[in-house]
MARSELUM-733057 format. One line per 5 residues: for each residue y, x, z of C-alpha. Coordinates in Angstrom, 3 decimals, padded with zeros to 6 digits. Each point is the difference from the previous one (the first is absolute). Layout:
Y X Z ~ ...
***
This chain:
051.698 051.798 118.641 ~ 000.945 -000.063 003.941 ~ -002.314 003.046 000.400 ~ 001.574 001.955 -002.611 ~ 003.702 -000.808 001.673
-001.271 001.126 003.484 ~ -001.693 003.188 -001.834 ~ 003.207 000.626 -001.634 ~ 002.517 000.038 002.827 ~ -002.370 001.669 002.214
000.333 003.028 -002.585 ~ 003.732 -000.278 000.145 ~ -000.335 000.463 003.736 ~ -002.145 003.095 -000.330 ~ 002.783 000.907 -002.066
002.178 -000.227 002.852 ~ -002.379 002.340 001.735 ~ 000.203 002.449 -002.647 ~ 003.438 000.087 000.049 ~ -000.207 000.498 003.942
-002.374 003.019 -000.485 ~ 002.491 001.920 -002.663 ~ 002.456 000.390 002.964 ~ -002.530 001.978 002.184 ~ -000.212 003.169 -001.682
003.605 000.684 000.467 ~ 000.036 -000.883 003.595 ~ -003.434 002.578 000.470 ~ 002.176 002.360 -001.943 ~ 002.942 -000.558 002.147
-002.174 000.757 003.332 ~ -001.916 002.864 -001.622 ~ 003.636 001.834 -000.597 ~ 001.318 -000.900 003.479 ~ -003.621 000.377 002.124
-001.447 002.714 -001.927 ~ 002.153 002.242 -002.581 ~ 003.145 -000.084 001.933 ~ -001.945 000.932 003.298 ~ -001.361 002.785 -001.690
002.261 001.612 -001.898 ~ 000.438 003.243 001.737 ~ -003.720 000.458 000.472 ~ -001.514 002.500 -002.145 ~ -002.328 -001.303 -002.636
-003.239 001.609 001.848 ~ 000.665 -001.798 002.974 ~ 000.511 -003.320 -001.942 ~ -002.958 000.354 -001.491 ~ -001.689 000.860 003.099
001.445 -002.745 001.896 ~ 000.300 002.194 003.109 ~ 004.020 000.084 000.580 ~ 001.778 -001.525 002.951 ~ -003.277 -001.928 000.766
000.877 -001.944 -003.248 ~ -003.230 -001.241 -001.997 ~ 001.765 000.170 -003.520 ~ -003.275 000.039 -001.994 ~ -001.147 -003.345 001.067
003.299 -001.690 000.051 ~ 000.750 000.869 -003.812 ~ -003.703 -000.915 -000.937 ~ 000.676 -003.368 002.060 ~ 003.340 -000.435 -002.101
-001.633 000.818 -003.210 ~ -002.899 -002.428 000.785 ~ 002.039 -002.797 000.507 ~ 001.959 000.541 -003.140 ~ -003.265 -000.009 -001.890
-001.611 -002.928 001.560 ~ 002.992 -001.878 -000.574 ~ 000.730 000.866 -004.028 ~ -003.930 -000.363 -000.173 ~ 000.062 -003.651 001.657
003.137 -001.030 -002.057 ~ -001.192 001.165 -003.134 ~ -003.667 -001.931 000.721 ~ 002.058 -002.901 001.076 ~ 002.120 000.079 -002.935
-002.836 000.110 -002.504 ~ -001.741 -002.724 001.568 ~ 003.491 -002.119 -000.369 ~ 000.720 001.128 -003.531 ~ -003.655 -000.753 -001.475
000.006 -003.769 002.324 ~ 003.572 -000.943 -001.438 ~ -001.022 001.202 -003.567 ~ -003.164 -002.451 000.086 ~ 001.833 -002.789 001.583
003.114 000.666 -003.304 ~ -002.297 000.027 -002.605 ~ -002.103 -003.149 001.321 ~ 003.158 -002.058 000.331 ~ 001.590 001.362 -003.370
-003.346 -001.182 -001.571 ~ 000.137 -003.587 001.876 ~ 003.907 -000.089 -000.832 ~ -000.952 000.308 -004.198 ~ -002.730 -002.267 000.428
001.806 -002.611 001.569 ~ 002.928 000.474 -002.745 ~ -002.494 -000.402 -002.638 ~ -001.358 -003.211 001.452 ~ 003.336 -000.948 000.238
000.577 000.738 -003.775 ~ -002.755 -002.163 -000.793 ~ 001.553 -002.870 001.302 ~ 003.271 000.221 -001.197 ~ 001.056 -002.126 -003.417
000.616 000.710 -003.433 ~ 003.631 -000.253 000.471 ~ -000.079 002.845 002.518 ~ -001.632 002.477 -002.325 ~ 002.477 -001.188 -002.767
002.697 001.662 001.976 ~ -001.220 002.929 001.917 ~ -000.309 003.208 -001.534 ~ -003.353 001.159 -000.162 ~ 001.433 003.311 001.209
001.115 -001.104 002.947 ~ -003.246 -001.366 001.006 ~ -001.453 002.873 -000.615 ~ 002.439 002.325 002.260 ~ -000.860 -002.983 002.607
-003.813 000.859 -000.215 ~ 000.159 003.594 -000.163 ~ 003.186 001.749 001.436 ~ 001.222 -002.429 002.276 ~ -003.522 -000.213 001.643
-000.248 003.400 -000.013 ~ 003.148 000.150 001.753 ~ -001.072 -002.131 002.578 ~ -003.249 002.048 000.726 ~ 002.357 003.034 000.497
001.898 -001.841 002.309 ~ -002.574 -000.997 002.406 ~ -001.559 003.631 -000.740 ~ 002.257 002.656 000.264 ~ 003.762 -001.692 000.332
-001.394 -002.015 003.120 ~ -001.408 003.396 001.410 ~ 003.437 001.629 -000.418 ~ 001.798 -002.768 000.891 ~ -001.501 -000.095 003.553
-000.235 003.554 000.576 ~ 003.548 000.629 -000.772 ~ 001.280 -002.491 002.173 ~ -002.045 001.163 002.646 ~ 000.780 003.163 -000.434
003.484 -000.577 000.162 ~ -000.508 -002.103 003.530 ~ -002.506 002.292 001.677 ~ 002.358 002.803 -000.633 ~ 003.177 -001.856 001.047
-002.244 -000.658 003.471 ~ -001.037 003.552 000.289 ~ 003.514 001.437 -000.772 ~ 001.437 -002.492 003.230 ~ -002.579 001.415 001.837
000.774 003.734 -000.359 ~ 003.865 000.086 -000.229 ~ 001.657 -003.968 -000.151 ~ 003.761 001.832 -000.020 ~ -000.895 001.521 -003.120
-001.954 -002.732 -001.632 ~ 002.899 -002.245 000.581 ~ 002.179 002.577 -001.878 ~ -002.599 -000.696 -003.120 ~ -000.207 -003.384 000.159
003.760 000.265 -001.009 ~ -001.631 000.482 -003.721 ~ -001.866 -003.335 000.273 ~ 002.499 -002.615 -001.285 ~ 000.506 002.197 -002.774
-003.961 000.490 -001.112 ~ 000.157 -004.082 000.670 ~ 002.472 -000.929 -002.179 ~ -001.017 002.132 -002.700 ~ -003.298 -001.257 000.282
001.216 -003.460 -000.693 ~ 001.873 000.910 -003.115 ~ -002.847 001.442 -001.393 ~ -002.287 -002.903 000.834 ~ 002.599 -002.468 -001.747
000.845 001.924 -002.897 ~ -003.271 001.267 -001.170 ~ -001.685 -003.201 -000.617 ~ 002.064 -000.955 -002.842 ~ -000.751 003.464 -001.669
-003.812 -000.886 000.356 ~ 000.207 -003.224 -001.068 ~ 001.683 000.992 -003.337 ~ -002.356 002.905 -000.253 ~ -002.897 -002.597 000.681
001.309 -002.415 -002.877 ~ 000.266 002.993 -002.662 ~ -003.105 000.794 000.999 ~ -001.263 -003.480 -000.868 ~ 001.799 -000.066 -003.272
-001.778 002.929 -001.116 ~ -003.716 -001.072 000.890 ~ 000.789 -003.195 -001.869 ~ 001.177 001.794 -003.613 ~ -002.958 002.299 000.588
-002.669 -002.890 000.550 ~ 001.760 -001.844 -002.823 ~ 000.056 002.993 -002.397 ~ -003.777 000.499 000.724 ~ -000.699 -003.184 -000.778
001.688 -000.428 -003.294 ~ -001.341 003.641 -001.180 ~ -001.062 -001.605 -003.448 ~ 003.298 -001.367 -001.173 ~ 001.386 003.336 001.344
-002.071 001.857 -002.107 ~ 000.303 -002.548 -002.887 ~ 003.990 000.407 -000.076 ~ -000.307 003.584 000.394 ~ 002.370 -000.238 003.058
-001.567 002.612 002.367 ~ 003.151 001.928 -000.001 ~ 001.882 -003.064 000.701 ~ -001.866 -001.028 002.797 ~ -000.137 003.396 001.507
003.774 000.270 -000.019 ~ 000.092 -003.097 002.059 ~ -002.657 000.860 002.348 ~ 002.109 003.406 000.358 ~ 003.534 -001.929 000.476
-001.572 -002.070 002.821 ~ -001.742 002.910 001.654 ~ 002.984 001.901 000.024 ~ 001.837 -002.715 001.460 ~ -002.271 000.006 002.831
000.054 003.645 000.678 ~ 003.553 -000.124 -000.011 ~ -000.163 -002.936 002.572 ~ -002.308 002.130 001.980 ~ 001.987 003.194 -000.226
003.397 -001.827 001.189 ~ -002.214 -001.729 002.684 ~ -001.222 003.223 001.425 ~ 003.852 001.676 -000.531 ~ 001.716 -003.021 001.718
-002.910 -000.151 003.282 ~ 001.127 004.080 -000.018 ~ 003.412 -001.212 000.169 ~ -000.619 -001.720 003.374 ~ -002.849 002.099 001.711
002.019 003.295 -000.534 ~ 002.417 -001.289 002.900 ~ -003.251 -000.835 002.101 ~ -001.529 003.154 -000.377 ~ 002.923 001.852 000.523
000.767 -001.852 003.207 ~ -003.553 000.716 001.046 ~ 000.592 003.662 -000.325 ~ 003.459 -000.098 001.805 ~ -001.843 -001.874 002.775
-002.700 003.103 000.197 ~ 002.604 002.711 000.189 ~ 001.936 -001.572 002.218 ~ -002.867 -000.567 002.592 ~ -001.249 003.737 -000.687
003.727 001.273 000.959 ~ 000.514 -002.324 002.921 ~ -003.456 001.127 001.405 ~ 000.596 003.626 -000.511 ~ 003.047 -000.890 002.157
-002.210 -001.152 002.764 ~ -002.356 002.982 -000.092 ~ 003.268 002.185 000.301 ~ 001.230 -001.987 002.873 ~ -003.732 000.460 001.569
-000.163 -004.304 000.037 ~ -003.110 000.438 -002.836 ~ -002.979 002.544 -000.063 ~ -001.099 001.639 -003.451 ~ -003.363 -002.519 000.299
002.527 -002.737 000.443 ~ 002.182 000.774 -002.870 ~ -003.199 000.056 -002.463 ~ -001.173 -003.278 001.015 ~ 003.654 -001.482 -000.297
000.293 001.669 -003.405 ~ -003.637 -000.902 -000.959 ~ 001.123 -003.902 000.802 ~ 003.332 000.313 -001.858 ~ -001.919 000.849 -003.126
-002.564 -002.709 000.771 ~ 003.091 -002.613 000.037 ~ 001.464 001.432 -003.497 ~ -004.025 -000.703 -001.424 ~ 000.558 -003.789 000.035
003.633 000.421 -001.170 ~ -000.555 002.511 -003.103 ~ -003.242 -002.847 -001.009 ~ 002.254 -003.035 000.587 ~ 001.085 -000.289 -003.553
-003.406 000.567 -001.552 ~ -001.361 -002.781 002.441 ~ 002.852 -002.557 -000.869 ~ -000.050 001.061 -003.383 ~ -003.652 -000.844 -000.421
000.058 -002.907 002.225 ~ 002.670 -001.890 -001.708 ~ -002.019 001.002 -003.516 ~ -002.993 -001.816 001.847 ~ 001.969 -003.026 000.709
001.356 -000.467 -003.239 ~ -003.895 000.048 -001.049 ~ -000.959 -002.254 002.950 ~ 002.766 -002.641 -001.028 ~ -001.356 -000.076 -003.461
-003.833 -000.279 000.945 ~ 001.300 -002.944 002.478 ~ 002.180 -001.575 -002.683 ~ -003.025 -000.106 -002.173 ~ -002.674 -000.760 002.492
002.469 -003.233 001.398 ~ 000.501 -001.013 -003.638 ~ -000.969 -003.626 -000.205 ~ -001.929 -001.180 -003.062 ~ 001.380 -002.813 -002.438
-003.488 -001.368 -000.139 ~ -002.237 -000.248 003.304 ~ -002.534 -002.622 001.214 ~ 001.326 -003.129 001.571 ~ -000.556 -000.603 003.402
-002.397 -002.813 -000.710 ~ -002.490 000.612 -002.634 ~ -002.982 -001.785 -001.453 ~ -002.448 000.291 001.932 ~ -002.510 000.388 -002.853
000.301 001.243 -003.868 ~ -002.764 000.163 -002.264 ~ -000.279 000.482 -003.677 ~ 003.045 -000.672 -002.204 ~ -000.724 -003.536 -001.807
003.389 -000.963 -000.755 ~ 003.013 001.264 -000.369 ~ 003.660 -001.966 -000.325 ~ 003.649 001.175 -000.601 ~ 002.369 -002.781 001.283
003.386 000.317 -001.187 ~ 000.151 004.050 000.892 ~ 003.359 001.580 -000.397 ~ 000.575 003.782 000.672 ~ 003.440 001.942 000.587
-000.262 003.969 000.157 ~ 003.356 001.929 000.269 ~ 002.261 -002.954 -000.329 ~ -002.072 -001.065 -003.495 ~ -002.015 -003.363 -000.584
-003.383 001.784 -001.313 ~ -002.189 -003.103 -000.325 ~ 001.529 -003.329 000.044 ~ -001.906 -003.296 000.977 ~ -003.240 000.965 -000.826
-003.175 -002.532 000.013 ~ -003.275 000.421 -000.849 ~ -003.754 -000.357 001.180 ~ -003.127 001.945 -000.571 ~ -003.521 -001.539 000.452
-003.019 001.988 001.343 ~ -001.375 002.113 -003.167 ~ 002.801 -000.638 -002.225 ~ 001.648 002.710 -001.820 ~ 004.174 -000.224 -000.444
001.915 002.062 -002.237 ~ 003.288 001.048 000.445 ~ 002.266 001.181 -003.114 ~ 003.706 000.825 -000.279 ~ 002.593 002.602 -000.863
000.524 002.945 002.204 ~ 001.824 -000.810 003.033 ~ -000.788 -003.565 000.225 ~ -001.536 000.214 003.481 ~ -003.684 000.365 -001.262
-001.003 002.622 002.865 ~ 001.959 -001.493 002.861 ~ -001.491 -003.071 -000.764 ~ -003.611 001.246 000.801 ~ 001.436 002.194 002.975
000.641 -003.316 001.727 ~ -003.344 -000.680 000.332 ~ -000.670 003.096 001.435 ~ 003.001 -000.326 001.962 ~ 001.824 002.897 -000.517
002.631 -002.435 000.197 ~ 000.199 -003.129 001.343 ~ 001.872 -003.028 -001.782 ~ 003.835 -000.699 000.452 ~ -000.516 -003.392 -000.734
-003.318 -002.248 -000.440 ~ -003.677 000.845 001.172 ~ -002.992 001.349 -001.675 ~ -003.238 -001.728 001.580 ~ -003.537 001.181 -000.359
-002.698 -002.603 000.479 ~ 002.943 -002.372 001.408 ~ 001.456 002.787 002.477 ~ 003.058 001.437 000.060 ~ -000.543 003.628 -000.845
002.355 001.225 002.698 ~ -002.776 -001.540 002.675 ~ -002.807 001.968 -001.460 ~ -000.734 003.300 001.913 ~ 001.433 003.037 -002.887
-003.070 001.873 000.441 ~ -002.476 -002.895 -000.645 ~ 002.288 -001.140 -003.061 ~ 000.290 003.521 -001.455 ~ -004.158 000.259 000.225
-000.302 -002.870 -002.176 ~ 002.071 001.269 -002.906 ~ -000.547 002.755 -002.365 ~ 002.759 001.636 -002.146 ~ 000.093 002.719 -002.472
003.565 000.706 -001.243 ~ 001.325 001.551 -003.292 ~ 001.952 002.695 002.070 ~ -003.650 001.492 001.072 ~ -000.400 001.970 003.470
-003.491 001.954 -000.120 ~ -000.721 002.048 003.273 ~ -000.817 003.584 000.089 ~ -003.674 -000.557 000.662 ~ -002.957 -000.626 -002.543
-000.420 -002.838 -002.538 ~ -002.535 -001.181 002.152 ~ 002.093 -000.345 002.703 ~ 002.797 -001.522 -001.486 ~ -002.097 -002.851 -001.179
-001.798 -000.232 003.087 ~ 003.362 -000.155 001.948 ~ 000.098 -003.627 001.364 ~ -003.924 000.987 001.323 ~ -001.121 003.373 000.516
-003.367 -000.939 000.676 ~ 000.044 -001.166 -003.796 ~ -003.349 000.913 -001.665 ~ 000.207 002.111 -003.058 ~ -001.978 -002.567 -002.183
003.268 -002.540 001.322 ~ 002.238 002.643 -001.223 ~ -001.089 000.674 -003.317 ~ -000.788 -003.727 -000.540 ~ 004.145 -000.255 000.436
000.651 002.350 -001.861 ~ -001.739 -001.370 -003.159 ~ 001.887 -003.053 000.492 ~ 003.418 001.921 000.002 ~ -001.650 002.014 -003.322
000.596 002.745 002.178 ~ -003.837 001.276 000.028 ~ -000.060 001.867 -003.294 ~ 003.061 002.634 000.573 ~ -000.766 000.386 003.830
-003.806 000.909 -000.872 ~ 001.401 002.822 -002.431 ~ 002.152 001.545 002.673 ~ -001.872 003.097 001.137 ~ -000.787 -001.505 003.322
-000.465 -003.532 -001.003 ~ 001.026 -002.114 002.952 ~ 000.362 002.783 002.136 ~ 002.981 001.529 -001.775 ~ 002.918 000.369 002.648
003.192 -001.469 -001.591 ~ 003.089 002.182 000.047 ~ 003.059 -001.448 002.158 ~ 001.063 -003.415 -001.611 ~ -002.696 000.181 -002.696
001.141 002.980 -001.545 ~ -002.318 000.833 -002.742 ~ -000.930 -003.154 -000.980 ~ 001.701 -002.104 -002.690 ~ 002.135 -003.018 001.073
-003.096 -002.213 -001.782 ~ -002.332 001.630 001.781 ~ 002.002 -000.255 003.412 ~ 000.485 -003.542 -000.670 ~ -003.807 -000.516 -000.572
-000.854 001.660 003.321 ~ 002.870 -001.982 001.737 ~ -001.909 -003.097 -001.431 ~ -003.069 000.909 000.832 ~ 001.201 000.577 003.584
001.540 -003.433 000.263 ~ -003.398 -002.066 -001.539 ~ -002.101 002.024 002.620 ~ 002.156 -001.480 002.811 ~ -001.758 -002.880 001.770
002.693 -002.643 -000.593 ~ 000.479 -003.285 -001.433 ~ 002.945 000.542 -001.970 ~ 000.735 002.819 -003.014 ~ 003.600 000.558 -000.604
000.482 002.272 -003.017 ~ 003.089 001.085 -000.576 ~ 000.459 001.354 -003.706 ~ -003.222 001.726 000.630 ~ -001.034 000.438 -003.611
003.157 001.229 -001.061 ~ -000.823 003.441 -000.897 ~ -003.186 -000.634 -001.712 ~ -000.767 -000.649 -003.282 ~ -000.727 -003.468 -001.413
-003.986 000.453 -000.286 ~ -000.565 001.374 003.451 ~ 002.607 -003.011 001.132 ~ -001.989 -002.397 -001.770 ~ -003.478 001.325 001.977
001.752 -000.024 003.274 ~ 001.353 -003.608 -000.353 ~ -003.731 -001.162 -001.379 ~ -001.195 001.402 003.485 ~ 002.476 -001.278 002.106
-000.694 -003.631 -001.043 ~ -003.565 000.749 001.163 ~ 000.918 -000.232 003.336 ~ 000.749 -003.449 000.805 ~ -000.189 000.021 004.057
003.487 001.173 000.012 ~ 003.309 -001.454 -001.071 ~ 002.278 002.514 -001.894 ~ 003.407 000.566 -001.058 ~ 000.671 002.427 -003.041
003.707 001.299 -000.437 ~ 000.193 001.186 -003.638 ~ 002.055 000.671 -003.076 ~ -002.979 -000.528 -002.956 ~ -000.777 -003.459 -000.866
-003.623 001.398 -000.273 ~ 000.092 000.252 004.043 ~ 001.298 -003.243 000.544 ~ -001.465 -002.640 -002.503 ~ -003.323 -000.887 001.677
001.871 -000.872 003.161 ~ -000.323 -003.347 001.335 ~ 003.581 -000.039 000.588 ~ 003.272 002.141 -001.062 ~ 003.460 000.237 000.963
002.710 001.527 -001.532 ~ 002.432 001.633 002.605 ~ 003.547 000.326 -001.232 ~ 003.213 000.808 002.499 ~ -002.130 -000.944 002.817
-001.056 -003.389 -001.120 ~ -003.145 -001.672 -001.927 ~ 001.123 -000.892 -003.038 ~ -002.926 -000.633 -001.620 ~ -003.722 -000.951 000.722
-003.217 -000.963 -001.064 ~ -003.219 001.039 -001.933 ~ 000.234 002.207 -003.090 ~ 000.046 -002.970 -002.437 ~ 002.812 -001.775 002.263
002.182 002.869 -000.052 ~ -000.616 000.780 -003.493 ~ 000.974 -003.632 -000.519 ~ 003.183 000.606 001.741 ~ 001.682 002.390 -002.355
001.748 002.246 002.758 ~ -000.628 003.371 001.469 ~ -003.754 000.112 -000.130 ~ 000.021 -001.307 -003.605 ~ 002.578 003.010 -000.841
-002.340 002.551 001.616 ~ -002.985 -001.345 -001.538 ~ 002.019 -000.115 -003.505 ~ 001.013 003.902 000.831 ~ -003.406 001.017 000.964
-001.975 -001.138 -003.037 ~ 002.886 001.374 -002.268 ~ -000.685 003.211 001.557 ~ -003.819 -000.447 -000.687 ~ 000.497 -000.911 -003.424
002.353 003.287 -000.721 ~ -002.972 002.035 001.463 ~ -002.551 -001.613 -002.102 ~ 002.106 000.198 -003.206 ~ 000.888 003.840 001.262
***
């Protein structure tokens, strides 16, 4: 890292050299005018070419000047090529490291962060914001250093050639400084507004691409297209308004720049008429005044893009400095083996000002199966989320093997827990890779065995490429039940000591569910937590708890809960009534 910084600043120093070399052609041309062209203006063409008039060596002098200009141009071009390629390499590698660092940061952030952060904002962080940082390192830093160096070197040379005239020109500098300051202050607001609207557009597109099934099912394509068109139009209007406001500010700056150039040329012409300046000196001076204009003309663009970069840099900084709500404690348990016991002791959780879980107490021993039932919104998924520390309890503690879960390293903890949820996410990869996600080195035989456990082997083998079939994004092309079974196979394949199944069989038929549960019961070396709505999914569990409004209202075995004549009994009766209706039908 230290070496790359040295290389970067060395390259910027070379940019200063490029700016200095850019002044030499004007000096050479000025001297050519005074010492060659002006002195031989009355000599015939033949004499000029032969170089024999008045003892002057015209042709050799002309060649030396031309060779000098060509040599400076070639050297400057070669140096510029080296600097640009080197800066581009540094910029691309730096952008890559920033993306990786941001992605690694995202992996550490808690569920609460993702609940409030739009996906479009994160996409903008990783793509457009980082791209702007790359541009700053590659092209904008080059242009800033080049223009500042050009301005300073040109001003020094102007003082060297004519101090009095240069002092007159410096009267324009305070106006440049004032207008530049106004541009710097104002354009940041413009770019922040544009950046926020770009994030909104990203979020909308990303959300709708993920919800394409719903959009098509409700025939709302025209409506969604119209909404995107509205957001896009707003973005365009802001971009156009920003450009208009930047022009309103930059136009006076360009006008003052032109006036300075005209003023310098007029005064220099008077000096020539009075004999105080040669034609060659006028050429040099006029070129240098023009060189002063270039930084002034480009400063509005540079300030605008720099403010755009600063807005993006602040967004990246805010993301990178975000502290996770859940993180490792300073003093961790030194050793943590397989999960043997899990205990919730008076656990409560508040989210968004609402109590989600209220004084939960339960215990799971090694190899036991705990089932959780309850109405929608009761807190079932949140309860199991506490086990993998997507959240930490507001009150109470969770203990694994008698150790507070907050004293266990997060990576060690999560390696011991396998989870399959109702909201299945499959990667855009082969079925084999999805099942073997926890262990890419898993043998083909083991993958097939896990698929058989999840009752997925039959439909996988019927696919055109079998286990090598590439799944579309988020499992496009597979039914809900097929996706759930692949996710279940992925969870079972993980070398863990606890399996959590969050309504994993909700999209499969009853017959398949029975087969899956039979296979799961054969796994006796792992504890299991099953969240389900069907009685058939939970009735064989060692303990069943009913969660309502964040509290455990019933607990016991299947028979014990039936005897309570409560929520579980009602669900059981409804299920059997449905079965009778189906059988009678």
